[in-house]
C-alpha positions as a Python dict, from the first residue, in 0.01 Angstrom:
ca = {
    (1, 'X'): (0, 0, 0),
    (2, 'X'): (-136, 289, -128),
    (3, 'X'): (-328, 561, 23),
    (4, 'X'): (-677, 407, -50),
    (5, 'X'): (-514, 45, 97),
    (6, 'X'): (-388, 172, 374),
    (7, 'X'): (-709, 367, 464),
    (8, 'X'): (-874, 49, 417),
    (9, 'X'): (-696, -161, 641),
    (10, 'X'): (-750, 68, 858),
    (11, 'X'): (-1099, 68, 879),
    (12, 'X'): (-1121, -270, 841),
    (13, 'X'): (-886, -283, 1157),
    (14, 'X'): (-1156, -54, 1403),
    (15, 'X'): (-953, 219, 1479),
    (16, 'X'): (-1188, 274, 1818),
    (17, 'X'): (-1088, -90, 1913),
    (18, 'X'): (-692, 22, 1849),
    (19, 'X'): (-717, 326, 2004),
    (20, 'X'): (-843, 187, 2285),
    (21, 'X'): (-641, -158, 2285),
    (22, 'X'): (-350, 36, 2306),
    (23, 'X'): (-416, 356, 2572),
    (24, 'X'): (-544, 15, 2775),
    (25, 'X'): (-252, -166, 2736),
    (26, 'X'): (22, 175, 2786),
    (27, 'X'): (-145, 273, 3094),
    (28, 'X'): (-93, -58, 3258),
    (29, 'X'): (213, -135, 3236),
    (30, 'X'): (492, 149, 3136),
    (31, 'X'): (807, 249, 3204),
    (32, 'X'): (814, 489, 3475),
    (33, 'X'): (1035, 763, 3375),
    (34, 'X'): (1024, 1083, 3580),
    (35, 'X'): (903, 1330, 3267),
    (36, 'X'): (662, 1070, 3265),
    (37, 'X'): (463, 1168, 3564),
    (38, 'X'): (506, 1549, 3509),
    (39, 'X'): (303, 1847, 3317),
    (40, 'X'): (576, 2075, 3358),
    (41, 'X'): (635, 2208, 3003),
    (42, 'X'): (1037, 2293, 3188),
    (43, 'X'): (1115, 1983, 3289),
    (44, 'X'): (980, 1808, 2975),
    (45, 'X'): (1179, 2033, 2764),
    (46, 'X'): (1460, 1959, 2914),
    (47, 'X'): (1383, 1604, 2911),
    (48, 'X'): (1330, 1562, 2546),
    (49, 'X'): (1659, 1780, 2475),
    (50, 'X'): (1863, 1530, 2636),
    (51, 'X'): (1721, 1218, 2520),
    (52, 'X'): (1801, 1306, 2193),
    (53, 'X'): (2037, 1047, 2019),
    (54, 'X'): (2122, 929, 2420),
    (55, 'X'): (1951, 611, 2627),
    (56, 'X'): (1688, 717, 2814),
    (57, 'X'): (1847, 552, 3118),
    (58, 'X'): (2077, 746, 3174),
    (59, 'X'): (1899, 1024, 3072),
    (60, 'X'): (1707, 979, 3416),
    (61, 'X'): (2053, 1073, 3589),
    (62, 'X'): (2175, 1329, 3462),
    (63, 'X'): (1786, 1503, 3391),
    (64, 'X'): (1727, 1534, 3834),
    (65, 'X'): (2122, 1611, 3857),
    (66, 'X'): (1994, 1927, 3582),
    (67, 'X'): (1650, 2022, 3786),
    (68, 'X'): (1850, 1959, 4107),
    (69, 'X'): (2068, 2312, 4005),
    (70, 'X'): (1815, 2467, 3765),
    (71, 'X'): (1497, 2380, 3876),
    (72, 'X'): (1224, 2663, 3712),
    (73, 'X'): (1307, 2800, 3363),
    (74, 'X'): (1402, 3157, 3563),
    (75, 'X'): (1687, 2966, 3720),
    (76, 'X'): (1816, 2842, 3414),
    (77, 'X'): (1809, 3132, 3258),
    (78, 'X'): (1990, 3369, 3496),
    (79, 'X'): (2245, 3089, 3505),
    (80, 'X'): (2584, 3168, 3320),
    (81, 'X'): (2582, 2921, 3001),
    (82, 'X'): (2914, 2859, 3078),
    (83, 'X'): (2801, 2666, 3407),
    (84, 'X'): (2520, 2455, 3168),
    (85, 'X'): (2771, 2410, 2932),
    (86, 'X'): (3019, 2222, 3170),
    (87, 'X'): (2689, 2004, 3279),
    (88, 'X'): (2635, 1910, 2958),
    (89, 'X'): (3037, 1784, 2916),
    (90, 'X'): (3041, 1613, 3211),
    (91, 'X'): (2710, 1454, 3195),
    (92, 'X'): (2843, 1304, 2836),
    (93, 'X'): (2517, 1470, 2702),
    (94, 'X'): (2590, 1471, 2330),
    (95, 'X'): (2688, 1826, 2102),
    (96, 'X'): (2677, 2131, 2381),
    (97, 'X'): (2518, 2329, 2173),
    (98, 'X'): (2184, 2121, 2282),
    (99, 'X'): (2317, 2346, 2614),
    (100, 'X'): (2346, 2670, 2488),
    (101, 'X'): (2012, 2622, 2288),
    (102, 'X'): (1879, 2447, 2593),
    (103, 'X'): (2009, 2843, 2779),
    (104, 'X'): (1883, 3033, 2499),
    (105, 'X'): (1568, 2909, 2499),
    (106, 'X'): (1465, 2997, 2948),
    (107, 'X'): (1583, 3323, 2787),
    (108, 'X'): (1339, 3331, 2562),
    (109, 'X'): (1050, 3201, 2782),
    (110, 'X'): (1134, 3486, 3011),
    (111, 'X'): (1206, 3799, 2790),
    (112, 'X'): (983, 3729, 2513),
    (113, 'X'): (688, 3491, 2618),
    (114, 'X'): (663, 3644, 2995),
    (115, 'X'): (773, 3299, 3206),
    (116, 'X'): (467, 3144, 3057),
    (117, 'X'): (590, 2829, 2851),
    (118, 'X'): (373, 2872, 2452),
    (119, 'X'): (169, 2612, 2444),
    (120, 'X'): (143, 2501, 2069),
    (121, 'X'): (417, 2341, 1863),
    (122, 'X'): (360, 2655, 1623),
    (123, 'X'): (497, 2855, 1948),
    (124, 'X'): (758, 2638, 2093),
    (125, 'X'): (923, 2633, 1766),
    (126, 'X'): (998, 2934, 1770),
    (127, 'X'): (1226, 2839, 2108),
    (128, 'X'): (1574, 2820, 2019),
    (129, 'X'): (1709, 2516, 1939),
    (130, 'X'): (1337, 2371, 1922),
    (131, 'X'): (1226, 2130, 1578),
    (132, 'X'): (880, 2086, 1482),
    (133, 'X'): (972, 1713, 1657),
    (134, 'X'): (1038, 1855, 2008),
    (135, 'X'): (824, 2096, 2001),
    (136, 'X'): (509, 1864, 1899),
    (137, 'X'): (705, 1639, 2208),
    (138, 'X'): (648, 1988, 2476),
    (139, 'X'): (296, 2067, 2336),
    (140, 'X'): (226, 1726, 2316),
    (141, 'X'): (297, 1648, 2731),
    (142, 'X'): (276, 1950, 2907),
    (143, 'X'): (-26, 2083, 2707),
    (144, 'X'): (-166, 1733, 2573),
    (145, 'X'): (-237, 2025, 2265),
    (146, 'X'): (-31, 1845, 2049),
    (147, 'X'): (-38, 1656, 1716),
    (148, 'X'): (64, 1325, 1633),
    (149, 'X'): (457, 1228, 1705),
    (150, 'X'): (568, 1062, 1423),
    (151, 'X'): (961, 981, 1492),
    (152, 'X'): (1184, 633, 1379),
    (153, 'X'): (977, 366, 1622),
    (154, 'X'): (626, 566, 1555),
    (155, 'X'): (685, 444, 1135),
    (156, 'X'): (827, 120, 1221),
    (157, 'X'): (477, 61, 1454),
    (158, 'X'): (240, 216, 1149),
    (159, 'X'): (463, 83, 872),
    (160, 'X'): (420, -250, 1010),
    (161, 'X'): (55, -304, 1173),
    (162, 'X'): (-116, -121, 869),
    (163, 'X'): (137, -201, 577),
    (164, 'X'): (159, 170, 520),
    (165, 'X'): (401, 286, 244),
    (166, 'X'): (782, 418, 345),
    (167, 'X'): (653, 791, 241),
    (168, 'X'): (689, 1056, 553),
    (169, 'X'): (351, 1221, 391),
    (170, 'X'): (141, 884, 513),
    (171, 'X'): (302, 858, 814),
    (172, 'X'): (197, 1206, 942),
    (173, 'X'): (-137, 1126, 770),
    (174, 'X'): (-165, 799, 925),
    (175, 'X'): (-29, 839, 1258),
    (176, 'X'): (-247, 1210, 1319),
    (177, 'X'): (-628, 1055, 1161),
    (178, 'X'): (-509, 703, 1388),
    (179, 'X'): (-456, 954, 1701),
    (180, 'X'): (-821, 1021, 1911),
    (181, 'X'): (-864, 1413, 1962),
    (182, 'X'): (-757, 1552, 2284),
    (183, 'X'): (-541, 1287, 2363),
    (184, 'X'): (-171, 1379, 2210),
    (185, 'X'): (-18, 1288, 2549),
    (186, 'X'): (-127, 916, 2611),
    (187, 'X'): (-134, 883, 2206),
    (188, 'X'): (206, 976, 2198),
    (189, 'X'): (291, 825, 2481),
    (190, 'X'): (145, 502, 2448),
    (191, 'X'): (290, 469, 2092),
    (192, 'X'): (687, 587, 2126),
    (193, 'X'): (627, 280, 2420),
    (194, 'X'): (520, 42, 2118),
    (195, 'X'): (747, 87, 1929),
    (196, 'X'): (1033, 109, 2221),
    (197, 'X'): (946, -147, 2388),
    (198, 'X'): (746, -403, 2167),
    (199, 'X'): (771, -342, 1785),
    (200, 'X'): (1149, -324, 1763),
    (201, 'X'): (1390, -348, 1513),
    (202, 'X'): (1386, -717, 1686),
    (203, 'X'): (1011, -717, 1765),
    (204, 'X'): (895, -887, 2142),
    (205, 'X'): (516, -928, 2010),
    (206, 'X'): (471, -1195, 2243),
    (207, 'X'): (649, -1129, 2518),
    (208, 'X'): (606, -794, 2591),
    (209, 'X'): (194, -823, 2450),
    (210, 'X'): (134, -652, 2177),
    (211, 'X'): (-179, -537, 2207),
    (212, 'X'): (-256, -458, 1828),
    (213, 'X'): (-175, -833, 1787),
    (214, 'X'): (-523, -859, 1626),
    (215, 'X'): (-471, -593, 1359),
    (216, 'X'): (-116, -636, 1283),
    (217, 'X'): (-25, -720, 966),
    (218, 'X'): (355, -786, 1002),
    (219, 'X'): (272, -1024, 1334),
    (220, 'X'): (21, -1196, 1063),
    (221, 'X'): (249, -1191, 744),
    (222, 'X'): (532, -1322, 966),
    (223, 'X'): (709, -1012, 783),
    (224, 'X'): (904, -749, 1046),
    (225, 'X'): (1074, -573, 791),
    (226, 'X'): (1046, -183, 810),
    (227, 'X'): (1215, 150, 721),
    (228, 'X'): (1518, 116, 992),
    (229, 'X'): (1502, -265, 935),
    (230, 'X'): (1622, -341, 556),
    (231, 'X'): (1598, -751, 602),
    (232, 'X'): (1410, -960, 767),
    (233, 'X'): (1536, -1120, 1131),
    (234, 'X'): (1553, -1506, 959),
    (235, 'X'): (1332, -1563, 1374),
    (236, 'X'): (1059, -1382, 1256),
    (237, 'X'): (793, -1582, 1090),
    (238, 'X'): (1047, -1891, 1119),
    (239, 'X'): (863, -2238, 1203),
    (240, 'X'): (1096, -2179, 1522),
    (241, 'X'): (897, -1886, 1619),
    (242, 'X'): (576, -2082, 1546),
    (243, 'X'): (812, -2388, 1717),
    (244, 'X'): (767, -2145, 1998),
    (245, 'X'): (467, -1995, 2022),
    (246, 'X'): (302, -2398, 2062),
    (247, 'X'): (546, -2489, 2324),
    (248, 'X'): (378, -2193, 2526),
    (249, 'X'): (56, -2200, 2407),
    (250, 'X'): (64, -2562, 2544),
    (251, 'X'): (242, -2447, 2940),
    (252, 'X'): (-116, -2233, 2999),
    (253, 'X'): (-343, -2590, 2878),
    (254, 'X'): (-375, -2917, 2941),
    (255, 'X'): (-420, -3041, 2627),
    (256, 'X'): (-651, -2855, 2292),
    (257, 'X'): (-768, -2993, 1979),
    (258, 'X'): (-589, -2892, 1630),
    (259, 'X'): (-816, -2606, 1569),
    (260, 'X'): (-801, -2443, 1837),
    (261, 'X'): (-408, -2467, 1906),
    (262, 'X'): (-390, -2332, 1556),
    (263, 'X'): (-538, -2011, 1631),
    (264, 'X'): (-389, -1936, 1906),
    (265, 'X'): (-28, -1941, 1783),
    (266, 'X'): (-118, -1771, 1430),
    (267, 'X'): (-398, -1502, 1330),
    (268, 'X'): (-392, -1622, 1040),
    (269, 'X'): (-429, -2001, 1122),
    (270, 'X'): (-632, -2078, 791),
    (271, 'X'): (-632, -2197, 409),
    (272, 'X'): (-178, -2279, 393),
    (273, 'X'): (-163, -2221, 750),
    (274, 'X'): (-433, -2445, 803),
    (275, 'X'): (-396, -2807, 954),
    (276, 'X'): (-243, -2967, 713),
    (277, 'X'): (74, -2763, 815),
    (278, 'X'): (-11, -2713, 1188),
    (279, 'X'): (58, -3108, 1146),
    (280, 'X'): (412, -3051, 991),
    (281, 'X'): (452, -2850, 1317),
    (282, 'X'): (360, -3092, 1524),
    (283, 'X'): (602, -3332, 1362),
    (284, 'X'): (854, -3205, 1388),
    (285, 'X'): (824, -3064, 1759),
    (286, 'X'): (756, -3456, 1815),
    (287, 'X'): (1080, -3616, 1683),
    (288, 'X'): (1207, -3389, 1989),
    (289, 'X'): (1020, -3561, 2235),
    (290, 'X'): (844, -3156, 2321),
    (291, 'X'): (466, -3307, 2217),
    (292, 'X'): (241, -3568, 2144),
    (293, 'X'): (-24, -3580, 1928),
    (294, 'X'): (-341, -3873, 2020),
    (295, 'X'): (-616, -3926, 1777),
    (296, 'X'): (-655, -3879, 1470),
    (297, 'X'): (-887, -3637, 1222),
    (298, 'X'): (-1054, -3319, 1366),
    (299, 'X'): (-1054, -3587, 1653),
    (300, 'X'): (-682, -3518, 1742),
    (301, 'X'): (-538, -3332, 2045),
    (302, 'X'): (-205, -3242, 2128),
    (303, 'X'): (-72, -3202, 2506),
    (304, 'X'): (283, -3128, 2599),
    (305, 'X'): (458, -3431, 2679),
    (306, 'X'): (512, -3477, 3055),
}
């Protein structure tokens, strides 16, 4: 899609509704990592450095232990660097240079910023080992003062949801345009959570209650390819997937008319994917003795077989 096409898609989706849906979904029940419960810049910086190429569930234990040992930026700056590196190695947190850089960054905070963490991405990027992504993350989560985060998960979400072309500059522009003003803390957490939980390489749209299904281009078309997903999973957009949606939907209702069932299993119900398509799907399910269709034409209703 062209940049203009992307803008049109976002306008059609209604930015305010998209924003509200995502934030409500996130606040209703996100993964409860301890660094999401703090706005302490030092604690958040430690979590961001540890999280580079390390699974988050593994980071929790290491993060707690690190902060028990060096609870403040002053304590870390005063520590022997070899002890910090030794801890890093013992915890299998990846390249030991990250421990050295983190220790040096702590010293910079004390010496160059009078013990107070800088609050903008540009200033944070002056700290040793802190690149643009980490600087922006700390500015967002500690000070609510960041730009839109654009990582692999966010690119995947935007590519699928709004058909954003695979172009870093366009991803950054669209992500920034979509983020509400003065809301980088909750927004960046929310959109990364969406990519990490619902819009994974193999998506879990319905299972995780993705809040963007109503507007999502991939959900409408069944094409869940993305920049980091070069081939479409065979399940996505398949009849097997829609068969599953029919069964899950009918579990919630005693019976449904065809045109009541259709929109509940695909947002683009109608046209080539209207009643004729649905009847074919239901015929397969009836052959497998999973559903029964009663009546003809517009009067037909469908229910699960007892």
